[in-house]
Structures are given as structure tokens and as C-alpha cells.
C-alpha positions in Angstrom: -14.2 -33.9 11.9 -11.2 -35.8 13.1 -10.8 -36.0 16.9 -7.4 -34.5 17.6 -8.1 -34.1 21.3 -6.6 -30.6 21.6 -3.7 -31.4 19.3 -0.6 -29.4 20.1 -2.2 -26.6 22.1 -0.6 -25.2 25.2 -2.1 -25.2 28.7 -3.5 -21.7 28.4 -6.6 -20.5 26.5 -6.9 -20.9 22.8 -7.7 -17.5 21.3 -9.0 -17.1 17.7 -8.4 -13.6 16.5 -10.9 -13.4 13.7 -13.6 -15.4 15.6 -15.9 -15.6 12.7 -13.3 -17.1 10.3 -14.3 -20.5 8.8 -10.7 -21.8 9.1 -10.3 -20.3 12.6 -13.4 -21.9 13.9 -12.7 -25.2 12.3 -9.2 -25.2 14.0 -10.7 -24.1 17.3 -13.0 -27.2 17.1 -10.0 -29.4 16.9 -8.2 -27.7 19.8 -11.4 -27.4 21.9 -11.6 -30.6 24.0 -11.0 -29.5 27.6 -9.8 -26.0 26.6 -11.0 -22.5 27.3 -11.6 -20.9 23.9 -11.8 -17.2 23.3 -13.3 -15.9 20.0 -12.2 -12.3 19.3 -14.3 -10.7 16.6 -15.8 -7.3 15.6 -19.3 -8.3 16.6 -18.9 -10.7 19.5 -22.6 -10.8 20.2 -23.3 -12.5 16.8 -21.2 -15.7 17.5 -24.0 -18.0 18.8 -23.4 -20.6 16.1 -19.7 -20.6 16.6 -20.0 -20.9 20.4 -22.4 -23.8 20.0 -20.1 -25.6 17.7 -17.1 -25.3 20.1 -19.2 -26.4 23.1 -20.3 -29.4 21.1 -16.6 -30.1 20.3 -15.9 -30.4 24.0 -14.6 -26.9 25.0 -14.5 -26.4 28.7 -15.7 -22.8 28.2 -16.2 -20.5 25.3 -15.9 -16.7 25.7 -16.1 -13.8 23.2 -14.4 -10.4 23.1 -14.6 -7.4 20.8 -11.7 -7.2 18.4 -11.1 -5.0 15.4 -7.9 -6.1 13.7 -7.6 -2.8 11.8 -7.6 -0.7 15.0 -4.0 -1.2 15.9 -4.2 1.0 18.9 -6.7 -1.4 20.5 -4.6 -4.6 20.2 -2.7 -4.3 23.4 -5.9 -3.6 25.5 -7.7 -6.5 23.9 -4.8 -8.9 24.7 -4.5 -7.4 28.2 -8.1 -8.1 28.8 -7.9 -11.7 27.7 -4.8 -12.4 29.8 -6.4 -10.7 32.9 -9.5 -12.8 32.6 -8.2 -16.1 31.4 -4.5 -16.2 32.1 -1.5 -16.3 29.7 -2.5 -17.3 26.2 -1.6 -20.9 25.3 -2.4 -20.8 21.5 -3.1 -17.6 19.5 -4.5 -18.1 16.1 -4.5 -15.2 13.7 -7.4 -16.0 11.4 -8.5 -12.6 10.2 -7.9 -11.2 6.7 -9.5 -10.0 3.5 -9.1 -10.9 -0.2 -10.2 -7.6 -1.5 -10.9 -6.7 -5.1 -7.8 -6.7 -7.3 -9.4 -4.6 -10.1 -10.6 -2.0 -7.6 -7.3 -1.9 -5.9 -5.5 -1.1 -9.1 -7.6 2.1 -9.4 -8.3 2.9 -5.7 -5.2 3.5 -3.5 -7.3 3.5 -0.4 -8.6 0.0 -1.2 -5.1 -1.3 -2.0 -3.9 0.1 1.3 -6.8 -1.4 3.2 -5.9 -4.9 1.9 -2.3 -4.4 2.9 -3.3 -3.0 6.3 -5.5 -5.9 7.3 -3.4 -8.7 5.7 0.0 -7.4 6.7 0.2 -4.4 9.0 -2.5 -5.5 11.5 -1.0 -9.0 11.6 2.5 -7.6 12.3 1.2 -5.4 15.1 -0.7 -8.2 16.9 2.1 -10.8 16.4 4.7 -8.5 17.8 2.6 -7.9 21.0 1.7 -11.6 21.4 5.3 -12.8 20.8 6.7 -10.4 23.4 4.2 -11.6 26.0 4.7 -15.3 25.2 8.5 -14.8 25.3 8.3 -13.2 28.8 6.1 -16.2 29.9 8.5 -18.7 28.3 5.7 -20.5 26.5 3.0 -20.3 23.9 2.1 -21.0 20.3 1.4 -18.7 17.4 -0.5 -19.9 14.4 -0.2 -17.7 11.3 -2.0 -18.2 7.9 0.1 -17.2 5.0 -0.7 -18.3 1.4 0.7 -19.9 -1.7 -0.2 -16.5 -3.2 2.8 -15.0 -1.3 5.4 -17.5 -2.6 5.7 -15.6 -5.9 3.3 -12.8 -6.4 1.1 -13.0 -9.5 -0.3 -10.3 -11.6 -3.8 -11.5 -11.1 -3.9 -10.8 -7.4 -0.7 -8.9 -6.6 -2.1 -6.7 -3.9 -3.3 -9.6 -1.8 -0.3 -11.7 -2.8 2.2 -9.0 -1.8 0.6 -8.6 1.6 0.8 -12.4 2.2 4.5 -12.4 0.9 5.3 -9.7 3.5 3.5 -11.7 6.3 5.2 -14.9 5.3 8.6 -13.2 5.5 7.8 -11.5 8.8 6.6 -14.7 10.3 9.6 -16.7 9.1 11.9 -14.2 10.7 9.8 -14.1 13.9 9.9 -17.9 14.2 13.7 -17.7 14.0 13.8 -15.0 16.7 11.6 -17.1 19.0 13.8 -20.2 18.6 14.9 -21.4 22.1 12.5 -19.1 24.0 9.8 -21.8 24.6 7.5 -20.0 22.1 6.9 -21.5 18.7 5.3 -20.3 15.6 3.5 -22.4 13.0 3.3 -20.9 9.6 0.4 -22.3 7.5 0.6 -21.9 3.7 -2.8 -23.0 2.1 -3.6 -22.8 -1.6 -7.0 -21.8 -2.8 -9.5 -22.3 0.0 -13.1 -22.9 -1.0 -15.2 -20.9 1.4 -17.0 -17.5 2.0 -13.9 -15.5 1.0 -13.7 -17.1 -2.4 -17.4 -17.6 -3.0 -18.2 -17.2 -6.7 -14.6 -17.9 -7.8 -13.5 -20.9 -9.8 -11.5 -23.1 -7.5 -7.8 -23.4 -8.5 -6.0 -26.8 -8.7 -5.1 -28.3 -5.4 -7.9 -26.4 -3.6 -8.9 -27.3 -0.1 -11.7 -26.6 2.3 -11.5 -24.8 5.7 -11.9 -28.2 7.4 -9.0 -29.7 5.4 -6.8 -26.7 6.3 -7.8 -27.1 10.0 -7.0 -30.8 9.9 -3.5 -30.2 8.5 -2.9 -27.3 10.9 -3.9 -29.4 13.9 -1.6 -32.3 12.8 1.3 -29.9 12.3 0.7 -28.5 15.8 0.6 -32.0 17.3 3.9 -32.9 15.5 5.6 -29.7 16.5 6.2 -28.6 12.9 7.2 -25.0 12.0 5.6 -24.9 8.5 2.8 -26.7 6.7 1.6 -26.5 3.1 -2.1 -27.3 2.5 -2.3 -29.6 0.6 1.2 -30.9 0.9 1.9 -31.1 -2.9 1.8 -27.3 -3.0 5.4 -27.3 -1.5 6.6 -28.9 -4.8 4.4 -26.6 -6.9 5.9 -23.6 -5.2 9.4 -24.7 -6.4 8.0 -24.8 -9.9 6.5 -21.3 -9.4 9.8 -19.9 -8.6 11.4 -21.4 -11.7 8.8 -20.3 -14.3 10.1 -17.6 -16.8 8.5 -14.3 -16.1 6.6 -14.0 -19.4 4.8 -17.3 -18.6 4.3 -16.4 -15.0 2.7 -13.1 -16.0 -0.1 -14.9 -17.8 -1.1 -17.2 -15.0 -4.6 -16.8 -13.7 -5.5 -16.4 -10.1 
């Protein structure tokens, strides 16, 4: 792991919403030196390995809190509790999400809705609350993980892709709304990430690992960027995606 010495984080605690996420924990390790880190997850009592990794990375303190992304009504209370105990959030990382099962989603409306709820609705809810609080404080950083899957939604994973497309659009608009407030939003657009979520799947071209996504995100935070593609050549590939005729696009694999 590269030593980024808390690259780009604010002075308040670093909060990882989705505290078991591979990318979230890898990014937290890069932001950890000297920081208070809060891992928010459904089963906070099962995060011993993640806590040990962050302590080893130099975190001043590591705390956990119960957080269910799908329980929208609980979001405000969770954030209230974090702020009351640790002060205004410096960097909030939204690292939760599900890939879901495309074939099942095409037959099961509840499963399709569950993917959209976790990957879009829950993110919008939490981002709205966090952005309002940071705007009032006049500082803070939001890190949102979109996906190349949302650039142009493919037949092979259109339920997940459509949720990411919505999140990408919402985050882009929110970033513009936050301009000049002292709050910034970093939108991260990875390609295929080789990890638990994609276990058993054949990696796509220009794949990356959670560590590589975290490295690129930490660099982008340090440089004050608004958007980062992981890996960088995906930005050019996205232009090609948009230009492909629909009959060809329809046949692309995941």
C-alpha cells in the first residue's frame, strides 16, 4: 500500500458507510494516518479485522457504528450519533452497494427494486443529509462510487447499470450545487473490480482491484479532483461506448 499520509481528507473523522466494503476499507487505510475513522456497517461487532488493519495503518482511533443503508429512516439518527460523538464529519465515503442477480431481477420485481433501492435510493438519501450538514459547517468531502456500468447501460446488467447511472447523475448535479460552499464531492467511476462482489465472474478488460481503486481515489482527493476513472483509460473507452451503434451495443457482454 502506498503511503498517502491521509491524502486529501478533512480535519474531521473519516466515516466509511459500508464499513465491510473492500474498497471502503482500502481507502480508509490510505486516509487513516492520524485520523479518527468510523466504520458504519450492519454488523459492527464483526469488524475486528478491519479495525486491526486501520490501526496498523496509523489511525488515531477506530470506532464502529450500526448502519443499515436500506433503512432510510435511520440515516439521520446514525449521522447525528457520529457527529455528536466525534464532531463534524471531515470525509464521508459511501462504499455500500450490491451487484444483484440480473437474471433474477428480470423475473422478480422485488429483487430489481432492491438493487435500485440500495444502489440509488439509499445513496441519494444519505448524500442529501450529509451534504446539508457539511454545507452548514462550510466544509467536508463526499466520496461516491459510481461505475462505468452507468455510462451507457448494457443489456447484460441493466438493472445495476441503471441504478449507477442514476447515482452518477445525482452526484454530478450535487457536486455542482455544492460548488463554492466549502464542500466537495469526488465521483469515482471504476470499471470491473476484482473482489468479493464479482467473485466467480470473468474479469472484464481494464479491470482493477480494490487496492488500485483506493490508490486512485486517494490521489484524486489529494489533488482536489472532482472525478476519477479507474483505470484512467476508461474515460476514453466511455467515449467509444457512447458512439457504438445500438445493435452492436446490445450484444456486448457484462
